[in-house]
C-alpha positions, 0 to 999 in steps of 0.5 A, a space after each residue: 333716221 332721226 336727227 336734230 338741228 336747231 337755227 334762229 329762223 327756219 324759212 318754209 319755200 325758196 320763192 322770192 319771199 322766202 329766199 328774201 326773208 332768208 337774206 334779210 335774216 341772215 344779213 342780221 347775223 341770224 342763223 337761217 336755214 331755207 326749206 323747199 319741197 321740190 327738186 327746184 329752187 325758185 318756185 313760181 318767182 323762178 317762172 315768173 317775169 320777175 317784176 316787183 312792185 315798190 313805188 318810192 324806192 331810189 329807182 322811182 325818184 331818179 325816173 321821175 326826177 327825168 320826167 319833171 315829177 316825184 311820184 309820193 308816198 301820198 299819191 301812191 297810198 291813194 292809187 292803192 286805196 282805189 285799186 285795192 277797193 280798200 279791201 285791205 287793212 290801211 295799216 297794211 297797206 301803209 306798211 307795205 309803202 314804208 317798208 318797200 323802199 327800205 328793202 330795196 334800198 337794204 338789198 341793192 347796198 348789200 347783196 348781189 340783188 341789183 334792180 332797175 326801173 322800167 322805163 316805162 311800165 304803166 300801173 294797170 287802173 290808169 284811170 284811177 287817181 294816183 297812177 303812174 306810168 314811170 318807176 314803180 315797176 322794177 326789175 333785175 338786171 340779167 345775171 350770169 348763172 354761172 356764178 352760182 357754180 352747183 346750185 345753177 343746176 338746182 335753179 328752177 328752169 324758165 317756161 319752156 316757151 318763154 325761152 328761144 333756141 330750145 333755153 336761151 331766156 330773153 327779156 323784152 330788150 332782147 326780143 327787140 333786137 332779135 327782131 331787128 337783127 334783119 334790119 339794124 346793125 347795132 341789134 345784129 351785133 346785140 344778137 350776135 352777142 347773146 347767140 355767141 354767149 348761148 352757143 357757148 352755154 350748150 357746150 356746157 348745160 342743158 340751157 343758156 346761163 345768161 338769166 332774165 326776169 324772174 330768174 335772174 331775181 332768184 338768181 341773185 337772191 340764191 348767190 346772196 345767200 351763199 356769201 351769207 352761207 345760208 344753206 337751201 336743203 331741197 325735197 323737203 316735206 314738212 310733216 308738222 310744227 312743233 308747238 308748246 302752249 300754242 307757240 312755235 318752235 320749229 318743224 319735223 321734216 322728212 329728207 329722203 330717208 330721214 326724219 329731222 327734227 328743226 329748232 327755231 329758237 326765233 322763228 319759223 316763217 311760212 313762205 310756200 307759195 299759198 294754198 293753192 296746189 291743195 285739192 281741198 282748196 282747189 275744190 272748195 275755193 276756185 272755180 270748177 272751170 279753172 283746171 290750168 296754172 302756169 305756176 310751179 305747182 308746188 303749193 301744197 298748202 299742207 302745212 298752212 292748214 296745220 296753222 290753221 289747227 293753231 288758232 290762225 284764219 283765213 282773210 276774207 276777199 270779196 270777189 276771188 281767192 286767186 289772180 287770174 290770167 287767160 292762158 292756151 295750152 298745148 301738149 308738147 312732144 314729151 307730152 307735157 303740158 305747156 301752159 302758156 299765159 297771155 299777158 302782153 304780147 298779143 291780145 292788146 294787139 291792134 287787129 284782135 279781138 276776144 269771143 265767147 262761146 256765144 260769139 259775142 265779145 264781152 270784154 276789153 281785151 287790153 285790160 290786166 290778165 287779172 281782170 280779163 281773166 275775172 271776166 272770162 269767170 263771170 261772162 264766158 265760163 272760164 274760156 274764150 276765143 282770141 282771134 286775130 287775121 293774117 296780118 296780125 299774127 304775120 307781125 305780132 305772133 298769137 300765143 305760141 306762134 312767134 312774130 313773122 309766123 314762126 311755128 303757124 304749120 306747126 301749131 295749126 296741125 297740133 290743133 292749137 291754132 284754128 286757120 279758117 279761110 272765113 267766119 263760117 269755117 271758123 265758127 265751125 272749127 271752134 264751135 262758136 255760134 256763127 251769128 253772134 260771131 259775124 255781128 261781133 266781128 262787125 261791130 269791132 271792124 266799125 269801131 276799129 275804124 273810128 279808132 274809138 271802143 264804144 263798147 269796152 273802151 279798149 286803149 283808153 289807158 296808158 297800160 292799155 296803149 302800151 300793149 298796142 302797136 304805137 305805128 297804128 293811130 288813132 289807137 294803137 289797139 285798134 284795127 279792122 279785121 281783114 277778110 280772108 284768113 282767120 285764127 284763133 285760139 282757145 283761152 282758158 281762165 287760169 290761177 297764178 297766184 293765189 290771193 287768200 292766206 293767212 291774217 297777220 299784222 304789219 310785221 308778218 305775225 300770223 294771228 290768232 284772236 287778233 295776237 300774234 302766235 309766237 314764232 309764226 310769220 307768213 309772207 308771200 302768197 302765204 299772207 293775205 294779200 293786201 291788194 284783196 281781190 285786185 291787181 294794180 299793177 305789175 309785180 304786186 305779188 313780189 313787191 309786197 313779198 320783199 317789202 314783208 320779208 323785210 318787215 318780219 326779218 326786223 321783227 324777228 331780229 329784235 324780238 326778246 332773245 332766244 325762246 328755249 
C-alpha cells in the first residue's frame, strides 16, 4: 500500500539530536514528524550517561558564582581550541558556544527538559588552558517514566549491566547511598525509598520507571514532544530522498507493509546517529580490531550515503573517525552479548593498572576513555588487560563485578574474570608475557609507593584525580598492588560514537561545494564533529547535538516561504 503525507520538517532519528530538533521546530509552530528505524525511541542517547557539555549556560554561571569565579565564553573557546588541536573550523566552535546556552534556556523555559550542573565534573584535559572543573557538564534530574504512558514501552531500555536488581536505574548519587545504606541512616532512608518505588514499578512494568541519565533526557524530550503533538514513527526504513534539481523535498519510507511518500515543505533533518553501523563504513573507516560497541547499533548510515551522491561531502579527521572507550564483554544467560564500557568506576582507582599482551604498561589508565582507547589502538593492538588485587576489587569492583565483590565467583566461572594467586598463574591464564608483567608490576608498585607516576603522570589532572579514591594519599589514583591474589579483565577498544560526518555550516545545513543543499540539514553524529578527533569533556556529543539542533530550527523557521 502506498500513501502520501506532508510535514514542514521531517527528522530522521530519535536520539537526543533528532528529538531536540523536532522539539525546537515544534515550539516555533512547525508541523514535525520524527522517524526511527528501530522499534525503540532514543538511540544510543538512551543508553548513555546523558551528560551534556555546554559551557556558559545559566547553570554554569550559578555554579561559578558559588565558587568565586566565572567561566567566560572566551575561556571556553580557548579550551576548545587547545583540546581539539584546532582541527575543526573556529566558526563552528564559536557557533556551538553561542547557541548552546540559548538552547538550554529555551528547553528549560518552555519544555519539561530540565537540567542541573554536576557539582564537580572536570574537563578531560585539565592541563590545557581554559579547562574548568565546574559547570560545563549538565545532566537531567530523574524523570517519572509513567508520565509517558504508552510511549514508556517504546523507550529504549538501558544497558542491563547499568541497572541493579534486574531493572532499577541508578545514578552516581543513588550508588553512593546504596553502598552506604548499612552505615548511614540517611542513606538507608534514601535507598529504602528507591527500593520501595522499584518494587511497585515491577508490579506493572518489566523495569523501573524512575529514569536517570540518558534515559531521563530522552524521556523528557519525548514527554515534551507529546505536549506539542509531534508524532514519532518507529520501525521506519528510509528508502531514499525526494529531490528536485538537487534540492531535498522529502523522502520515501517503508513502514511495515506500507510505502509512504513524505514531503517536507521546509527541511529534512538527518539525525540518525552517523555511519558507524554501515558494514562498508566499518570495513573502510575503522580499525579491523574494533569489533564491539555498547551503542544501540541502529545507525545504518544508508541514507547518509545517498546524501554523498547528492554532492555532500565528509569532513576529514587527522587521527580517527570515531570516539573510543575500553570495554569488556560477557555472554548473558539469554546468549546476548554484554558490552560493558569502562568509563569511570574502576580503571582510575588505586591498586589497578593496564598492560598489553607483552605485559607492558603503555598508557595513563586515568585519561579519558577516548584517549585510553586511542592508546590501546596505537600501542596495544586494540586490546589490553586491566589488573587489580583483592583489596581493590572488594572495595571498588571491577567491570561487571560490583563493589563488595558481588558477582566475583559467577564471573570467574564464566571466564569473564581471571583469578590467580601468583603473577605466574595470571600471565599463563591471560597469555601475557610473564617477564615483562613482573617488571611492570614491580615498577608500578615502586612509583605508587611514592605517589608520583614518573612514567605516565597518572593522577596529574583534576579529572584523573576525580576517578580515584580521595581517602588514598598522596595520590588518589595510585597504590601498590598486594601479593596473594590478582584479578584481570580483558579489555577491547570499542567505538562509542562517530566523529566523522557530513560537512555543514553553523546552522546544520549540509554543504555541497561550500553552498547549502536546500532542504537538507544534519545534526548529532550525522554532522561532522566540531571536536575533530578529540574528546574534551563529558557530553561532547550530546552538547553540540542540542546546540546545533537549536541553530538548525532557527534557520529552518526563518527560511523563505514553504517550497512547493
